[in-house]
N, C-alpha and C positions, 0 to 999 in steps of 0.2 A: 504493500499499500504505500510505502514511502517513496517507492520510484517515480511515480509519476509526479510528485511534489518537488523532488530535485530536477527532474527534466523542466518542471515548469520555472523553477527558479534560473536554471539555465538560457531558457528561452527568452525570460522576461528581461534580461540582460543585453541579449541582442537588439539590433537596430531595428529590424524589422517587427514590429510589432503582430502583425498578421498572423504569422506562424505561431507565436504562444498563444492566439485566442483561435486559431485553427487545431491546435492540439487540445485546448481545454474544450472545443465543442467537439470531436470526436472520441477523445481518449481518458476521459474523468470517470471515474466508478460511479454509475447511476445508483441512486437510493433506491431499494429494493423494498416492495410491499408484499410479496410473499416470495416462496420458494426456500430452496435449502440453506441459501444465504442468510437467512433471517434467523436460523435455529443456531445459536451459540451456547457453547457450556459455560453456565455461570463461573465454573470454577478454574478451566484452563483457556477458555475462549477458543477452543476448538470449534470448528462450525462443519454441517453437513450431515450426511446420514446416520452417523454413531451417536447422535443425540437423542436422549429419552425424553419424551416429552411428557409420558403419563403421569399424572399427579400433578403437573407441573413443575415436574423436577428439574429440567434443563439442564442435564448432567451428560456428558460423553459416556460411551460405555466403561473407559478406563478409570474415569474419575469414579464413577457410580462404584465399580466392583471394590475400589478401596474405601469407599465411606458409607456403603452399604448399611453396614451393623451400625454404625452410629446413627444413621436414619431409623433404624429400626426395623430394618428388613431380615429376615432369615433364610438362611440358604436350607433347602431341605433337598435330599439325596433320594 
């Protein structure tokens, strides 16, 4: 995410401002209203398919396995 900001800074220092404006228009990350990019782990920040949304937990499966017992979940064999 920091890569585009670095490029913007470099482009803004150049004489031709239209390149910076064109870059902003076509390459800035969009604000998402739906999709996998919105689901983030509240502990580590990972986003995507591995996020457990049940009971509004919003933990990725690795973090959930580490703290499940603290949350009151029990493992049944």
